[in-house]
C-alpha positions as CSV (number, residue, x, y, z in Angstrom):
1,M,-28.7,-9.0,-6.7
2,S,-25.0,-8.3,-6.6
3,S,-21.8,-10.2,-5.9
4,I,-19.9,-8.3,-3.3
5,R,-16.3,-8.7,-2.2
6,I,-15.3,-7.2,1.2
7,I,-11.8,-5.9,1.5
8,G,-10.6,-4.8,4.9
9,V,-7.9,-2.1,5.2
10,P,-7.0,-1.8,8.9
11,M,-4.8,1.3,8.5
12,D,-4.4,4.3,10.8
13,L,-1.1,5.6,9.3
14,G,-2.9,8.5,7.6
15,T,-4.2,10.0,10.8
16,S,-2.8,11.2,14.1
17,R,-5.5,9.6,16.2
18,R,-5.2,5.9,16.9
19,G,-8.0,3.4,16.7
20,V,-9.4,3.7,13.2
21,D,-7.4,0.6,12.2
22,M,-10.0,-1.4,14.1
23,G,-12.8,-0.1,12.0
24,P,-13.0,-3.1,9.6
25,F,-13.2,-5.4,12.6
26,A,-16.0,-3.3,14.2
27,V,-18.1,-3.3,11.0
28,R,-17.6,-7.1,10.6
29,Y,-18.7,-7.5,14.3
30,A,-21.9,-5.7,13.3
31,D,-22.5,-8.7,10.9
32,V,-22.2,-6.8,7.6
33,R,-21.6,-9.9,5.6
34,A,-24.6,-11.9,7.0
35,R,-26.9,-8.9,6.7
36,L,-25.9,-8.3,3.1
37,E,-26.6,-12.0,2.4
38,G,-29.9,-11.6,4.2
39,V,-31.1,-9.1,1.5
40,G,-30.1,-11.5,-1.3
41,H,-26.5,-10.6,-2.2
42,V,-23.6,-13.1,-2.7
43,V,-20.8,-11.9,-0.4
44,E,-17.3,-13.1,0.0
45,D,-14.8,-11.6,2.5
46,S,-11.3,-11.5,1.2
47,G,-9.8,-10.6,4.6
48,N,-7.5,-7.6,5.3
49,V,-4.8,-6.0,3.4
50,A,-1.5,-6.1,5.3
51,V,-0.6,-2.8,6.9
52,P,2.7,-2.3,8.7
53,F,3.0,-1.2,12.4
54,R,3.8,2.5,12.9
55,D,7.2,1.7,14.3
56,D,8.1,-0.2,11.1
57,A,6.4,2.3,8.8
58,D,8.1,5.3,10.3
59,R,11.3,4.6,8.5
60,G,11.6,6.7,5.3
61,A,8.6,8.8,6.1
62,Q,8.5,12.1,4.2
63,R,8.3,15.4,5.9
64,G,4.9,17.0,5.2
65,A,3.2,13.6,4.7
66,R,3.8,11.2,7.6
67,Y,4.2,7.5,6.7
68,L,3.8,8.4,3.0
69,G,5.9,5.5,1.7
70,A,4.1,2.9,3.7
71,I,0.7,4.3,2.8
72,T,1.6,4.3,-0.8
73,D,2.6,0.6,-0.6
74,V,-0.7,-0.2,1.1
75,C,-2.7,1.8,-1.5
76,R,-0.9,-0.1,-4.3
77,D,-2.0,-3.3,-2.8
78,V,-5.6,-2.0,-2.3
79,A,-5.6,-0.8,-5.9
80,A,-4.6,-4.2,-7.2
81,R,-7.3,-5.9,-5.1
82,T,-10.2,-3.6,-6.2
83,R,-9.1,-3.9,-9.8
84,E,-9.0,-7.7,-9.5
85,A,-12.4,-7.8,-7.8
86,L,-14.0,-5.8,-10.6
87,G,-12.4,-8.0,-13.2
88,A,-13.9,-11.0,-11.4
89,G,-17.4,-9.4,-11.6
90,R,-17.5,-8.4,-7.9
91,I,-18.4,-5.1,-6.3
92,P,-15.7,-4.1,-3.9
93,L,-16.8,-3.0,-0.4
94,V,-13.7,-1.5,1.1
95,L,-13.8,-1.2,4.9
96,G,-11.4,1.3,6.6
97,G,-9.3,2.3,8.2
98,D,-8.5,5.9,7.4
99,H,-9.6,7.6,4.2
100,A,-6.1,7.6,2.7
101,L,-6.9,4.1,1.5
102,A,-9.2,5.6,-1.2
103,A,-6.1,6.7,-3.1
104,G,-5.8,3.0,-3.7
105,S,-9.3,1.7,-4.0
106,I,-10.6,4.3,-6.4
107,A,-7.3,4.2,-8.4
108,G,-7.7,0.5,-8.9
109,A,-11.3,0.8,-10.0
110,A,-10.4,3.6,-12.4
111,A,-7.6,1.5,-13.9
112,H,-10.0,-1.4,-14.4
113,F,-12.3,0.9,-16.4
114,A,-9.5,2.8,-18.2
115,A,-8.3,-0.6,-19.6
116,K,-11.7,-0.8,-21.4
117,G,-11.6,2.8,-22.5
118,E,-14.2,3.8,-19.9
119,R,-14.2,6.4,-17.0
120,L,-15.3,6.2,-13.4
121,G,-17.6,8.6,-11.7
122,V,-16.9,9.3,-8.0
123,I,-19.1,10.8,-5.3
124,W,-17.0,11.7,-2.2
125,I,-19.3,11.9,0.8
126,D,-17.3,13.5,3.6
127,A,-17.2,16.4,6.1
128,H,-13.7,17.2,4.7
129,G,-12.3,17.8,1.2
130,D,-9.2,15.6,1.5
131,L,-7.7,17.9,-1.1
132,N,-4.4,18.8,0.6
133,T,-1.0,17.7,-0.8
134,P,2.2,17.2,1.1
135,G,3.1,20.8,0.2
136,T,-0.1,22.3,1.6
137,S,-1.0,20.1,4.6
138,H,-0.5,21.7,8.0
139,S,-0.8,18.4,9.8
140,G,1.0,16.0,7.5
141,N,-1.8,13.5,7.9
142,V,-2.3,11.7,4.6
143,H,-6.0,10.9,5.2
144,G,-6.5,14.6,4.3
145,M,-4.8,14.1,0.9
146,P,-6.2,11.1,-1.1
147,L,-8.6,13.0,-3.4
148,A,-5.9,15.5,-4.4
149,H,-3.8,12.5,-5.4
150,L,-6.6,10.8,-7.3
151,L,-6.8,14.0,-9.3
152,G,-3.1,13.7,-10.2
153,H,-1.6,16.3,-7.7
154,G,0.9,15.9,-4.9
155,D,3.3,13.0,-4.6
156,Q,3.5,11.2,-7.9
157,A,4.1,7.8,-6.4
158,L,0.8,8.0,-4.5
159,A,-1.0,9.6,-7.4
160,N,0.1,6.7,-9.7
161,V,-0.4,3.6,-7.6
162,A,-2.5,1.9,-10.3
163,G,-0.6,3.1,-13.3
164,V,-3.1,5.7,-14.3
165,S,-2.7,9.4,-13.3
166,P,-4.9,11.2,-12.9
167,A,-7.1,8.3,-11.8
168,I,-10.2,10.4,-12.1
169,R,-11.3,13.6,-13.9
170,V,-12.7,16.6,-12.2
171,A,-15.7,16.4,-14.5
172,D,-16.5,13.0,-13.1
173,L,-16.3,14.0,-9.4
174,A,-18.7,15.5,-6.9
175,L,-18.1,16.2,-3.2
176,V,-21.1,16.0,-0.8
177,G,-21.6,17.0,2.8
178,V,-18.4,19.1,3.1
179,R,-18.3,21.5,6.2
180,D,-14.7,21.6,7.3
181,L,-12.0,22.8,4.9
182,D,-8.5,24.1,5.2
183,D,-7.6,27.3,3.3
184,P,-5.5,25.4,0.7
185,E,-8.4,23.1,0.1
186,R,-10.7,26.0,-0.6
187,D,-8.1,27.3,-3.1
188,H,-7.9,23.8,-4.8
189,I,-11.7,23.6,-5.1
190,A,-11.7,26.9,-6.9
191,E,-8.5,26.3,-8.9
192,W,-9.4,22.8,-10.0
193,K,-13.1,23.6,-10.5
194,I,-14.4,20.8,-8.3
195,T,-18.2,20.4,-7.9
196,T,-18.7,20.7,-4.2
197,Y,-22.0,20.5,-2.2
198,T,-21.5,21.8,1.3
199,M,-23.8,21.2,4.2
200,R,-25.3,24.6,3.6
201,E,-26.5,23.4,0.3
202,V,-27.9,20.2,1.9
203,D,-29.7,22.5,4.4
204,E,-31.1,24.7,1.7
205,R,-32.0,22.2,-1.0
206,G,-32.4,18.9,0.9
207,I,-30.3,15.8,0.5
208,H,-32.5,14.6,-2.3
209,G,-31.9,17.6,-4.5
210,V,-28.1,17.6,-3.8
211,L,-27.7,13.8,-4.5
212,E,-29.9,13.9,-7.6
213,E,-27.6,16.6,-9.1
214,A,-24.4,14.9,-8.0
215,I,-25.5,11.5,-9.4
216,A,-26.4,13.1,-12.7
217,K,-23.1,14.9,-12.9
218,V,-20.9,11.9,-12.3
219,S,-23.0,9.6,-14.4
220,R,-22.4,11.5,-17.7
221,E,-20.4,9.2,-20.0
222,T,-19.0,7.1,-17.1
223,A,-19.2,3.3,-16.6
224,G,-20.5,3.5,-13.1
225,I,-20.3,5.3,-9.7
226,W,-17.8,4.7,-6.9
227,A,-19.0,6.2,-3.6
228,S,-16.4,7.0,-1.0
229,V,-18.2,7.5,2.4
230,D,-16.4,8.9,5.4
231,M,-18.5,8.3,8.5
232,D,-17.7,11.8,9.8
233,V,-20.1,13.1,7.2
234,V,-22.8,12.1,9.7
235,D,-23.4,14.4,12.7
236,P,-21.5,13.2,15.8
237,E,-24.8,12.7,17.7
238,S,-25.5,9.7,15.4
239,A,-21.9,8.7,14.6
240,P,-19.6,9.5,17.6
241,G,-16.9,7.0,16.8
242,V,-15.0,8.9,14.1
243,G,-11.5,10.4,14.3
244,T,-12.3,13.9,13.1
245,A,-15.8,14.6,14.2
246,V,-17.4,17.9,13.1
247,S,-20.7,19.2,14.4
248,G,-23.5,20.0,11.9
249,G,-23.4,16.9,9.7
250,M,-26.0,14.8,8.0
251,T,-28.8,13.3,10.1
252,Y,-29.3,9.6,10.4
253,R,-32.1,9.8,7.8
254,E,-30.2,12.1,5.4
255,A,-27.3,9.6,5.3
256,H,-29.7,6.7,4.6
257,H,-31.5,8.7,2.0
258,A,-28.2,9.4,0.2
259,M,-27.3,5.7,0.2
260,E,-30.8,4.7,-0.9
261,M,-30.5,7.1,-3.9
262,L,-27.2,5.5,-4.8
263,A,-28.8,2.1,-4.8
264,D,-31.6,3.4,-7.0
265,T,-29.2,4.2,-9.7
266,N,-28.1,0.6,-10.2
267,R,-24.8,2.0,-11.2
268,L,-22.8,1.6,-8.0
269,V,-19.6,-0.3,-8.8
270,G,-17.8,0.1,-5.5
271,L,-18.0,1.6,-2.0
272,D,-15.5,2.8,0.5
273,L,-16.8,2.9,4.1
274,V,-14.0,4.6,6.2
275,E,-13.0,6.3,9.4
276,V,-15.0,4.1,11.9
277,N,-13.0,4.4,15.2
278,P,-14.2,2.0,17.9
279,V,-12.0,3.6,20.5
280,L,-14.1,6.7,20.3
281,D,-17.4,5.0,19.9
282,T,-20.2,4.0,22.3
283,H,-21.5,0.4,22.2
284,N,-20.3,0.1,18.5
285,R,-23.0,2.6,17.5
286,T,-21.0,4.1,14.6
287,A,-20.1,0.7,13.2
288,E,-23.7,-0.4,13.4
289,L,-24.8,2.8,11.6
290,A,-22.0,2.2,9.0
291,T,-23.4,-1.3,8.4
292,Q,-26.9,0.0,8.0
293,L,-25.7,2.5,5.5
294,V,-23.9,-0.2,3.5
295,L,-27.2,-2.1,3.5
296,S,-29.1,0.9,2.2
297,A,-26.4,1.5,-0.5
298,F,-26.9,-2.1,-1.6
299,G,-30.7,-2.0,-1.9
300,K,-32.3,-2.6,1.5
301,R,-35.6,-0.7,1.8
302,I,-38.2,0.0,4.4
303,L,-40.8,-1.6,2.2
């Protein structure tokens, strides 16, 4: 069994809808730590990263990317924490908070492995591409930009929060479950040659075939797999409490199957679980599902 370190990031600076900052508290309320311990893991909760209030963070915000300076500072802290956790032999479980935090969590993990001459594989499981930059975003919401920055594009301060840019290589990346893209993101997928599995491919090939191929791709010559899971990848019927819900997502079982396949690899080195918004949820359903998906990712089985 694994040693897991929970890192909470109660940040909603990257999105225009309030409430996602309460996501880490909602998942903890669903007893994620005790339930992970119940399947045999050693779990420590390191608490939450400090995130400024919006009124304080607004100062110095850059046009085209709201609260960019404050988000960069938070991501720098998150990167340091994930890197330290891996160095201590722990698997980081990063609870969000909006998806902008992944510009820090994955960068820190990548820096940990880069120091040993190794690379990190990343599977980005999300309804969205998160491939905008401050120059292409229509909304200015940074939660739509972290993956572009991990690939070395956009604002160089955010792209370099852990001292390695690009943090990850396109060859070591796969997107899964995508169904809502801006035109600039489509252009970036084509221009940067990013392996992307849309929901149409999940429909046609099944989640097993898609995940099997994605896992194989990001496992080639990498030290392990980091999975970054946005709860809006799941259909809103099963996960209503997300900030940017899009119809036509993964079913309850498809999401669990994906997590179970990641567990089967024995190569999972870190996990983001983001965009749980209790304000938009019903009876904590989405946080409960998020906790169940975490358990599947860390080896819980039906039999």
